[in-house]
Backbone as XML, in Angstrom:
<?xml version="1.0"?>
<chain id="A" units="angstrom">
  <residue number="1" name="MET">
    <atom name="N" x="0.939" y="-1.369" z="0.202"/>
    <atom name="CA" x="-0.045" y="-0.160" z="0.141"/>
    <atom name="C" x="0.639" y="1.509" z="0.012"/>
  </residue>
  <residue number="2" name="LYS">
    <atom name="N" x="2.054" y="1.181" z="0.747"/>
    <atom name="CA" x="2.832" y="2.446" z="0.695"/>
    <atom name="C" x="3.652" y="2.637" z="-0.263"/>
  </residue>
  <residue number="3" name="PHE">
    <atom name="N" x="3.571" y="2.027" z="-1.609"/>
    <atom name="CA" x="4.023" y="1.994" z="-2.563"/>
    <atom name="C" x="2.946" y="2.592" z="-3.845"/>
  </residue>
  <residue number="4" name="LEU">
    <atom name="N" x="1.791" y="2.543" z="-3.798"/>
    <atom name="CA" x="1.088" y="3.152" z="-4.128"/>
    <atom name="C" x="1.049" y="4.640" z="-3.758"/>
  </residue>
  <residue number="5" name="ALA">
    <atom name="N" x="0.876" y="4.618" z="-2.659"/>
    <atom name="CA" x="0.624" y="6.043" z="-2.141"/>
    <atom name="C" x="2.131" y="6.971" z="-2.366"/>
  </residue>
  <residue number="6" name="LYS">
    <atom name="N" x="3.111" y="6.003" z="-2.580"/>
    <atom name="CA" x="4.508" y="6.835" z="-2.828"/>
    <atom name="C" x="4.592" y="7.321" z="-4.459"/>
  </residue>
  <residue number="7" name="PHE">
    <atom name="N" x="3.964" y="5.944" z="-5.337"/>
    <atom name="CA" x="3.707" y="6.359" z="-6.723"/>
    <atom name="C" x="2.584" y="7.496" z="-7.026"/>
  </residue>
  <residue number="8" name="ALA">
    <atom name="N" x="1.435" y="8.007" z="-6.258"/>
    <atom name="CA" x="0.659" y="8.514" z="-6.631"/>
    <atom name="C" x="1.208" y="9.984" z="-6.309"/>
  </residue>
  <residue number="9" name="LYS">
    <atom name="N" x="2.252" y="10.176" z="-5.190"/>
    <atom name="CA" x="2.858" y="11.251" z="-4.873"/>
    <atom name="C" x="4.177" y="11.690" z="-5.965"/>
  </residue>
  <residue number="10" name="CYS">
    <atom name="N" x="4.578" y="10.548" z="-6.700"/>
    <atom name="CA" x="5.683" y="10.910" z="-7.623"/>
    <atom name="C" x="5.272" y="11.785" z="-8.878"/>
  </residue>
  <residue number="11" name="GLU">
    <atom name="N" x="5.755" y="13.104" z="-8.744"/>
    <atom name="CA" x="5.513" y="13.879" z="-9.858"/>
    <atom name="C" x="6.867" y="13.767" z="-11.278"/>
  </residue>
  <residue number="12" name="SER">
    <atom name="N" x="7.439" y="13.156" z="-11.122"/>
    <atom name="CA" x="8.954" y="12.883" z="-12.067"/>
    <atom name="C" x="8.020" y="12.417" z="-13.414"/>
  </residue>
  <residue number="13" name="GLY">
    <atom name="N" x="7.264" y="11.595" z="-13.333"/>
    <atom name="CA" x="6.700" y="11.319" z="-14.519"/>
    <atom name="C" x="6.059" y="12.914" z="-15.406"/>
  </residue>
  <residue number="14" name="ALA">
    <atom name="N" x="5.117" y="13.454" z="-14.739"/>
    <atom name="CA" x="4.766" y="14.403" z="-15.370"/>
    <atom name="C" x="5.769" y="15.780" z="-15.692"/>
  </residue>
  <residue number="15" name="THR">
    <atom name="N" x="7.025" y="15.780" z="-15.204"/>
    <atom name="CA" x="8.382" y="16.694" z="-15.116"/>
    <atom name="C" x="8.529" y="16.353" z="-16.422"/>
  </residue>
  <residue number="16" name="ALA">
    <atom name="N" x="8.742" y="14.786" z="-16.800"/>
    <atom name="CA" x="9.330" y="14.564" z="-17.995"/>
    <atom name="C" x="8.444" y="14.880" z="-19.131"/>
  </residue>
  <residue number="17" name="ILE">
    <atom name="N" x="7.154" y="14.627" z="-18.896"/>
    <atom name="CA" x="6.418" y="15.220" z="-19.848"/>
    <atom name="C" x="6.382" y="16.323" z="-20.495"/>
  </residue>
  <residue number="18" name="GLU">
    <atom name="N" x="6.513" y="17.101" z="-19.200"/>
    <atom name="CA" x="6.597" y="18.766" z="-19.293"/>
    <atom name="C" x="7.968" y="18.837" z="-20.402"/>
  </residue>
  <residue number="19" name="TYR">
    <atom name="N" x="9.068" y="18.350" z="-19.976"/>
    <atom name="CA" x="10.717" y="18.513" z="-20.681"/>
    <atom name="C" x="10.221" y="18.014" z="-22.108"/>
  </residue>
  <residue number="20" name="GLY">
    <atom name="N" x="9.415" y="16.946" z="-22.202"/>
    <atom name="CA" x="9.142" y="16.306" z="-23.722"/>
    <atom name="C" x="8.449" y="17.547" z="-24.433"/>
  </residue>
  <residue number="21" name="LEU">
    <atom name="N" x="7.377" y="18.246" z="-23.930"/>
    <atom name="CA" x="6.566" y="19.416" z="-24.785"/>
    <atom name="C" x="7.572" y="20.449" z="-25.037"/>
  </residue>
  <residue number="22" name="ILE">
    <atom name="N" x="8.261" y="20.909" z="-23.953"/>
    <atom name="CA" x="8.876" y="22.047" z="-24.323"/>
    <atom name="C" x="9.804" y="21.938" z="-25.417"/>
  </residue>
  <residue number="23" name="ALA">
    <atom name="N" x="10.571" y="20.639" z="-25.409"/>
    <atom name="CA" x="11.449" y="19.995" z="-26.415"/>
    <atom name="C" x="10.931" y="20.395" z="-28.047"/>
  </residue>
  <residue number="24" name="ALA">
    <atom name="N" x="9.563" y="19.542" z="-27.777"/>
    <atom name="CA" x="8.762" y="19.397" z="-29.125"/>
    <atom name="C" x="8.821" y="20.761" z="-29.621"/>
  </residue>
  <residue number="25" name="LEU">
    <atom name="N" x="8.426" y="21.834" z="-28.963"/>
    <atom name="CA" x="8.080" y="23.365" z="-28.739"/>
    <atom name="C" x="9.031" y="23.837" z="-29.644"/>
  </residue>
  <residue number="26" name="ILE">
    <atom name="N" x="10.397" y="23.468" z="-28.740"/>
    <atom name="CA" x="11.606" y="24.454" z="-29.359"/>
    <atom name="C" x="11.890" y="23.790" z="-30.848"/>
  </residue>
  <residue number="27" name="GLY">
    <atom name="N" x="11.568" y="22.459" z="-31.396"/>
    <atom name="CA" x="11.949" y="21.523" z="-32.081"/>
    <atom name="C" x="10.818" y="22.608" z="-33.680"/>
  </residue>
  <residue number="28" name="VAL">
    <atom name="N" x="9.793" y="22.590" z="-33.043"/>
    <atom name="CA" x="9.053" y="23.060" z="-34.167"/>
    <atom name="C" x="9.503" y="24.352" z="-34.559"/>
  </residue>
  <residue number="29" name="GLY">
    <atom name="N" x="9.788" y="25.272" z="-33.304"/>
    <atom name="CA" x="10.456" y="26.770" z="-33.630"/>
    <atom name="C" x="11.307" y="26.557" z="-34.635"/>
  </residue>
  <residue number="30" name="ILE">
    <atom name="N" x="12.265" y="25.460" z="-34.219"/>
    <atom name="CA" x="13.680" y="25.562" z="-35.502"/>
    <atom name="C" x="13.314" y="25.183" z="-36.403"/>
  </residue>
  <residue number="31" name="ILE">
    <atom name="N" x="12.627" y="24.348" z="-36.788"/>
    <atom name="CA" x="12.458" y="23.534" z="-38.216"/>
    <atom name="C" x="11.572" y="24.676" z="-38.648"/>
  </residue>
  <residue number="32" name="THR">
    <atom name="N" x="10.601" y="25.611" z="-38.355"/>
    <atom name="CA" x="10.233" y="27.074" z="-38.996"/>
    <atom name="C" x="11.098" y="27.995" z="-39.295"/>
  </residue>
  <residue number="33" name="ALA">
    <atom name="N" x="12.152" y="28.264" z="-38.324"/>
    <atom name="CA" x="12.862" y="29.052" z="-38.696"/>
    <atom name="C" x="13.957" y="29.001" z="-39.863"/>
  </residue>
  <residue number="34" name="VAL">
    <atom name="N" x="14.497" y="27.471" z="-39.791"/>
    <atom name="CA" x="14.820" y="26.963" z="-40.908"/>
    <atom name="C" x="14.423" y="27.019" z="-42.170"/>
  </residue>
  <residue number="35" name="THR">
    <atom name="N" x="13.181" y="26.546" z="-42.108"/>
    <atom name="CA" x="12.316" y="26.724" z="-43.438"/>
    <atom name="C" x="12.484" y="28.018" z="-44.118"/>
  </residue>
  <residue number="36" name="ASN">
    <atom name="N" x="12.220" y="28.850" z="-43.036"/>
    <atom name="CA" x="12.041" y="30.643" z="-43.752"/>
    <atom name="C" x="13.403" y="30.838" z="-43.969"/>
  </residue>
  <residue number="37" name="VAL">
    <atom name="N" x="14.357" y="30.745" z="-43.491"/>
    <atom name="CA" x="15.783" y="31.296" z="-43.691"/>
    <atom name="C" x="16.202" y="30.151" z="-44.982"/>
  </residue>
  <residue number="38" name="GLY">
    <atom name="N" x="15.708" y="28.998" z="-45.171"/>
    <atom name="CA" x="16.024" y="28.332" z="-46.452"/>
    <atom name="C" x="15.448" y="28.865" z="-47.722"/>
  </residue>
  <residue number="39" name="SER">
    <atom name="N" x="14.281" y="29.427" z="-47.423"/>
    <atom name="CA" x="13.548" y="29.837" z="-48.688"/>
    <atom name="C" x="14.235" y="31.321" z="-49.208"/>
  </residue>
  <residue number="40" name="GLU">
    <atom name="N" x="14.596" y="32.056" z="-48.159"/>
    <atom name="CA" x="15.058" y="33.443" z="-48.345"/>
    <atom name="C" x="16.496" y="33.178" z="-48.885"/>
  </residue>
  <residue number="41" name="ILE">
    <atom name="N" x="17.505" y="32.113" z="-48.507"/>
    <atom name="CA" x="18.635" y="31.616" z="-49.338"/>
    <atom name="C" x="18.514" y="31.217" z="-50.701"/>
  </residue>
  <residue number="42" name="GLN">
    <atom name="N" x="17.524" y="30.372" z="-51.089"/>
    <atom name="CA" x="17.072" y="30.009" z="-52.312"/>
    <atom name="C" x="16.873" y="31.109" z="-53.091"/>
  </residue>
  <residue number="43" name="ALA">
    <atom name="N" x="16.118" y="32.175" z="-52.684"/>
    <atom name="CA" x="15.594" y="33.277" z="-53.558"/>
    <atom name="C" x="17.016" y="34.216" z="-53.821"/>
  </residue>
  <residue number="44" name="THR">
    <atom name="N" x="17.732" y="34.357" z="-53.005"/>
    <atom name="CA" x="19.239" y="34.871" z="-52.713"/>
    <atom name="C" x="19.670" y="34.471" z="-54.114"/>
  </residue>
  <residue number="45" name="PHE">
    <atom name="N" x="19.987" y="33.100" z="-54.145"/>
    <atom name="CA" x="21.005" y="32.306" z="-54.811"/>
    <atom name="C" x="20.231" y="32.630" z="-56.279"/>
  </residue>
  <residue number="46" name="ASN">
    <atom name="N" x="18.960" y="32.365" z="-56.316"/>
    <atom name="CA" x="18.458" y="32.315" z="-57.723"/>
    <atom name="C" x="18.714" y="34.095" z="-58.158"/>
  </residue>
  <residue number="47" name="ASP">
    <atom name="N" x="18.449" y="35.022" z="-57.317"/>
    <atom name="CA" x="18.928" y="36.260" z="-57.686"/>
    <atom name="C" x="20.054" y="36.525" z="-58.623"/>
  </residue>
  <residue number="48" name="VAL">
    <atom name="N" x="21.130" y="35.676" z="-58.006"/>
    <atom name="CA" x="22.394" y="35.715" z="-58.122"/>
    <atom name="C" x="22.693" y="35.166" z="-59.615"/>
  </residue>
  <residue number="49" name="LYS">
    <atom name="N" x="22.260" y="33.854" z="-59.692"/>
    <atom name="CA" x="22.349" y="33.080" z="-60.822"/>
    <atom name="C" x="21.474" y="33.830" z="-62.236"/>
  </residue>
  <residue number="50" name="ASP">
    <atom name="N" x="20.371" y="34.425" z="-62.089"/>
    <atom name="CA" x="19.746" y="35.334" z="-62.826"/>
    <atom name="C" x="20.573" y="36.396" z="-63.293"/>
  </residue>
  <residue number="51" name="GLY">
    <atom name="N" x="21.144" y="37.242" z="-62.126"/>
    <atom name="CA" x="21.933" y="38.230" z="-62.535"/>
    <atom name="C" x="23.393" y="37.938" z="-63.321"/>
  </residue>
  <residue number="52" name="LEU">
    <atom name="N" x="23.855" y="36.440" z="-63.071"/>
    <atom name="CA" x="25.242" y="36.231" z="-63.810"/>
    <atom name="C" x="24.651" y="35.720" z="-65.320"/>
  </residue>
  <residue number="53" name="ALA">
    <atom name="N" x="23.446" y="34.986" z="-65.370"/>
    <atom name="CA" x="23.179" y="35.093" z="-66.497"/>
    <atom name="C" x="22.966" y="35.886" z="-67.592"/>
  </residue>
  <residue number="54" name="ASN">
    <atom name="N" x="22.490" y="37.042" z="-67.174"/>
    <atom name="CA" x="22.314" y="38.213" z="-67.843"/>
    <atom name="C" x="23.504" y="39.214" z="-68.069"/>
  </residue>
  <residue number="55" name="ARG">
    <atom name="N" x="24.572" y="38.899" z="-67.510"/>
    <atom name="CA" x="25.639" y="39.522" z="-67.768"/>
    <atom name="C" x="26.281" y="39.226" z="-69.064"/>
  </residue>
</chain>
């Protein structure tokens, strides 16, 4: 019975879930930032390519 009471008080599982959610949100933010930066870099390289082709 003591084991069940101790298990009910234990919050380490909740803490692990919270850390997991924070890590997931950070991951989504990084993916979004990299996607946006990647699009901008691709546009820049396309502009350079077009500029060199018209030379």
